[in-house]
N, C-alpha and C positions, 0 to 999 in steps of 0.2 A: 148596555155596552160593557164589555170586559175591560176592567182596569189592569194596566200593566204592573209589573213588579210584584206579582203574587207569589213568586217562587222564592224560597230561601236559597242561600248561597250553596248549601249542600244539594238541594234538589236540582239547581241549575247545572252544578258541576256534573251530576250524574247524567243529566239529559245530554249535555254537551259531549261527555265522554262517549255516549252511545252513537250520536250522529257522526262522530269522527272515526268510528270503527269501520274500515272498509269491508269487513266480512259480516257486518250486522245485517239482519233481515231488512229488506228495503221498506217494507210496510211499517215496521216498528220505527225506522228512522224518520219516515214521513210524519208520523204521529208526534214523535218527540220534537221534530223541527217545527211543527205547527204550534205546539205549546210554547216553545222558546220564542217564537216570533210574537205570540200573544203577550208573553211576559215583557218583550221589548216595547210593547205599546202599539203593535199593529192591530188593525181591526180585523174581524172575521172575514170581511170582503177582501181585504188586502192579502191576507194569508191564503185564501181560497184561490185568488188570481195567480198568486206566485206558485202555488203547488198544483194548479190545474184541477181543483176540486170545487165542490160547492160549499158555501158558507155554513150550511146546516151540518155538514160533515165536521167542519172545524169546531163548531159548537159542541157537537157530540163528543169529540175527542177531549175537549176542554173539560166537559162535565165528567167523562170517565176518569180523567186524571185526578180531579178534585176528590172523587169518591174512592178510588183504588190506587192512586199513584202510578208509578211506572209499571207495576205488575198488571194493572188493568190495560195499559197501553199495548202490552205484548200479548194480550189475550185476543184471539180472533174467534168469535163465535157466530160467524155468518151462518145463516139458515136459508136454504133455498125456498122460493115461493111454492105455494101449492099448485099442483098440476091443474090446468084449466079443463082438461078432459078427465072423466072418470076412468078407472081401470078397465071397465067393460067397454067404454067408448074407444080407448086407445087400442084395445085388442081388436075391436071391430074395424077401426081405421087401418091397423097394420095388415089385417086380412085383405081389405079392400085394395090397399096399395100394392100388395104382393100379387094380387090377381090382375090389377090394371096398372101398367107401367106408365109413369109420367116423366116428361122430359125436364120439367121445372117445377118450382114450388107454386107458381101462380095457379096452376090447375089444382094443386093439393089444397091450397088455401080456399079456392072457390068451392071445392067439395066440402070442406069443413064448415064454411059459412052456410052452405045450403043444407047440410045434414044436421049440424049441431048448433047452428046460430051463433057461432063464435068467430071472432075476427083475430087473425094471427098476422103479425108482421112477417116479412121475409126471413129475418134473422131468427124470429121465434119459431117459425115453421121448420127452418133448417135444424135447430136444436131439437125440436120434436121428432123430426125424422131420424136424427141420430139416436135419440133415446129409444125409439122403436126398433133400432137394429138396422137401419138403412144407411147406405153410403152412396155418394154421387160418382159414378164411374162409367166408362164406356166398355161394353162387352167386346171381346175379341171376335173376329170372324173365323169360322172354320168351314172347310169345304163341305158342301151339302152331300157330296158323293163319297166322302171319305169311308173306306172299307177297313175296318179294324183287322180282320183276318189277313188281308193282303199286306197290310203294313207289318204285321208280326212276321209273316213269311219272309218278307224282304229283309227285316232286321236279322232274322235267324240265318238267312243265306249269307248276308254280309259278315256277320260274326264268324261263321264257319270259314269263309274264304279268307278273312283277314288273319286267321291263325296260321296260314301257310307262310313259308319263307318269303319275306318281303322282296328279295332280289330275284327269286325264281318266279313268283306270282304276285307282283305288285298290284295294288288296287288304287284306282283313280276315280274321282268324281268329276263329271263333265257338266258344263252348262255354258250359256252365253249371257252376256250382259251388255247394255247399251247406254253408257253414261252420257247424259245430255249436257251440253255446254250451258249450264245455268248454275246460279248460286244456290247453295243449300243451307239455310239458317239451322242452327242447332242449339240445344240447351247449353248454357255455360254460366259461369260466375261473373256478374257484372256489378259495378258499384251501384249501390242503391240510389235511385233518383236520377241516374244518368241514362239519357235516351240513346239507345244504340241501334244502328241499322247496318244492314249488309247490302252493298251494291248488287244489283242484278243485271245480268247481260240480256241483251235483246235477241240473241241468236238462238236457233233451235237445232244447231248442228249436233251430231252425236258421233261417238266412236264405237265401233263394234269390236267386242272381245269375245272370242270363242276359246275357252280355256278348260284346264283340268287341275286338280289338286290331289296330291298324294299325302294323306294325313300322317304317314310314317316319317317322311323326311321333308315334307312341304315342298316337294318338287312341283313347280307350277308352269308347265308348258302352255303356250297360248299362241293364237294367231290373231291378227287384226285385219279381217277381210272387209271388203266394201259392203258385203251382205253376208249374213249368216245363212248358210245353205249346205247342200250336200258337198260342194267343193270345199268349203271351210272345214266341214267335219272330216273329210279325208285328209286335208292338210294337217289338221290337229292330230289325227290318228298316226300320221307319218312321223310327226315329232315325238309323240309318246313312244312309239316303237324305237326310234333312233336313240332315245335316252335310256332304253332298257335292253341293251343287246344280249344280256345274259339271261333274260327272262324266258321261260318256257311257255308262259301264259300270262296275259295282262288283262286284268279284270277291270272293266269300265262300267261305272254306274251312272246312268243318265236318264233324262226325262223322255217323255214320249212325243217330242217335237217331230214334225213330219220329216225334217232333214236328217234326223237320226235314224229314221226308218227308210230312208230313200233307197231306191233300187241301185243307184249309182254307188252308194256306200257299200251295200251288200256285194255288188259286182267287184268293186275294188278289193274288198277283203278276201274274196274268193280267188281273184286273180293273183294277188301277191302272197297268198297263203298266210294271211295275217295271224299273228299270235294273240290278237285282241279277241276277247270274249265279252259280248255286250250283256249287261243285266239292266233292265228297265225298271224305274221306279213305279210303284203303284200309281194309278191315276189320281190326280189331286192330292199329291203328297210332297210338295216342295220342301217340307220341313225334314224330310229324310235325305236331303242333299246338303252336306256341310259346305259346299262351295257357295251356297246362297249366303252363308255367314261371312265368307271371305269378301263377297261383294259389299257387305255392310261395313267391314273393316276398311275396304278400299275407300268408301265414301268418308269415313271418319278421318283417314289420313290426307285425303286429297280434296274433297269438295266441301266439307263442312266448314262454315265460317270463312270461306276463301272465295275471292273474286278473281276471275281470270279475264284479262282485257280482251284477249283474242283467242280463238279456237285452237291455234297451233300450240300455244303455251299450255292450254288445258289438256290437249291430247298428249303432249309430251310428258306431262306430269303423271297422267294416268298410266302411260306405258312404263315410266320410270318406277312406278310403284310395283309393277309385276316383275320387271327386269332387275331392280336393285333392292327395293325395300323388302319384299317377300323373302328373297334369299338371305338378306343380312339381318332382318329383324323378326323372323317368324316366331322365335322363342317368346317375343313380347306379346304376341296375340294368339298363340296356339290355344290358349284356354277359351278363346272365343270361337275358334273354328274346330269343333270336336265331332266325334261320332257318338255323342251322348244322346241317342235317339229317344223320342217319346212317341207314344201312339195317340193320335187324336181320336177320342172316343165321345160319342154323344152322351155316354153314361155319366161323364164327369161334368156335364154342363146342364143348365136349364136352357134348353134350346128355344130360341125365339123364331117366329116366322113359320 
């Protein structure tokens, strides 16, 4: 048993000065605190309980102080344990894991037991995986039919057309979105330990928005039809033309939805001698349509972390975003809705499946 009052007044003053320094190393302060408590007559078990450590650690710190004083307490010479697998075994395991994907450590641990007769805990296996250069993440999905050449051709076309005078030849991106009357939980900062929940609505009603965006001035014409079809396409085109009376040609970039290719749309364009020229995105390339990003901003502003008791309130807020928020606040989110295009290429990924 360690007897108290083993410190001189000078030694105790030194240690008390250290533990009272707010900028001192936390580990050093814990060691000094343990020695001071032992000097006060506390047992190793009492000190260990107070500092949330084991009593053997307290005895070790006491012995270190007796041998080397404070200088020994501020010396940290931890050494990691020896790896349980040899270098050759780790290299073999890394090759196996690279060739055979595993969703969790349970399968990896089973393989290690079967192959090397070694037992790893879950945390030990996670550390091993990280040391071998692996990380736990979910791969993104990319369209199986993505065509790099067509993507590049589209980007080149857009960049050429966007250099023209924006008043004479404005460019718009067109798409439809169908927000559903439902709560959308999202990441946020919450107080630790506090259970937080978001009310969910039971309805499945949705509002249809068929809209367009001009990245030059964030003009955002839209219609809210009962259904998105050829009629809503014509109504949207009429709005776009009405907003650009001085234009000689209006370039619209849109996806290959059937209603964009409808005969009724072509007939209307021919009948009214429309100034609109359609440019269709490559198949399976929604990432080349910036308005998709505007839909994401809309959800951030309207649906994330927000519960709407009834559908009418939900629909009114959605419409207000396009009528009021976009014209007034587009400078705040223009960096999120850009034409900074990228090409999806299989060459940049290890493709699964």
